[in-house]
N, C-alpha and C positions, 0 to 999 in steps of 0.2 A: 383263432391261428386266419392267417388269409387265405382265399384261393391261391392255388396258381394258375399263372396265365403255364400257357403250352410252350416248350423251347422254341418254337418253329419261329411262329408268334414274335416274341420275344423279341429273338434276332430282328424280324426286320423293324418293329419299333423303333430299337435301339438303333439301328444303321441309319433309317431314314431320320431320327433326330437329330447325326452326327453328320449327316447329309446336309440339312437344316438348317447347322451350324456351322459350314464349311469347312468343314473335317471329314478329307477320305474316312473312307470305314468298307474292310475287308471281311468277307466270310472265309477262313483260311479252312476248317473244317467241316462239316456238317455232324448232325446227330441225331438222335432220334427226334422227331420233329416234337413227341410230346411230349417225353421227361426226358429227355434226356439233360444232364445240368448241363452250364454254358465258364467257357474261359472267357474273361473278356484282355486282350493284350494293350498299354497302354504305349504308347510310343511318344517317347520324346525326344526333345534333344540329350539326354545326358545318358539313356537307355533304356529301356522297357520296367514297366511294372506288369505284372499276373496282377490281377484279382481272379479269386473265385467264389464261387457264385454260390453262399452259406444262408443259414437263417439264425437270426438272435434267438434269446433265450429265451425271445415270446414266441415264437416263429416266424417276425417276420423274414421276410428276405432282406438279406446284407449282404454283405462284400468281403472278402480280406484279400490281403496284400500275401497274395499265396510269395511270390520271391525276396519278402521282405519288404522295409521300409523303407528301405533306398534302391535305387530306380539299377538293375543289375544289365551287364554285357549280352548281347539276342544270344549269344551256345547259355548262357547260363537260362538264362526262359525257356527256351530249343529243351532245355536238359527235361525241365521242368514240366515241358507241356507233353513230351511225348511220357514219362511217364505217369501223366496223368489217365491219358488216351489207354498207354498198353492194363491200366483196370475196372477204365470206366469208357470200352467202344464207343456210349453213346451220348458223350460226351461232347459239345459247341464248341471254336475256337475260332472268335471272333475280336478284331484288329481296328484301333479306333490311331489314328491319330492325333496325341495329344502332349500339344507342348508345353503343357503345366498341370501334365498326367493328372488332369482329371475329368473320367469318363462322359459322354455328351448328352446321359440321362441321369434322371436321381437318383442318388446311390448313398444310400446309408455302411460304412468303409469302417469294421473293427478294426 
């Protein structure tokens, strides 16, 4: 199992990578800087995709398309995020401009 990176450090890294790639990023909600979970919102031309941070079967970091395989409207993404924040008040929410729905960071998507 890989060691975990603190959530605040990971968010800083991801937003920097997005900036380097010329894609705007914004921290929508700050969570626990040490152990908070992370939701990434990918904003594309056809809607939004929300990625939820998970671990694969081997314990390595991965991402799950939490809102399903197809992009959703903003209201559906907001409703999903709101439900998750109610369950986990330490959750981070980071939004990335992603016309191709690919995150600006290396990611294994399940």
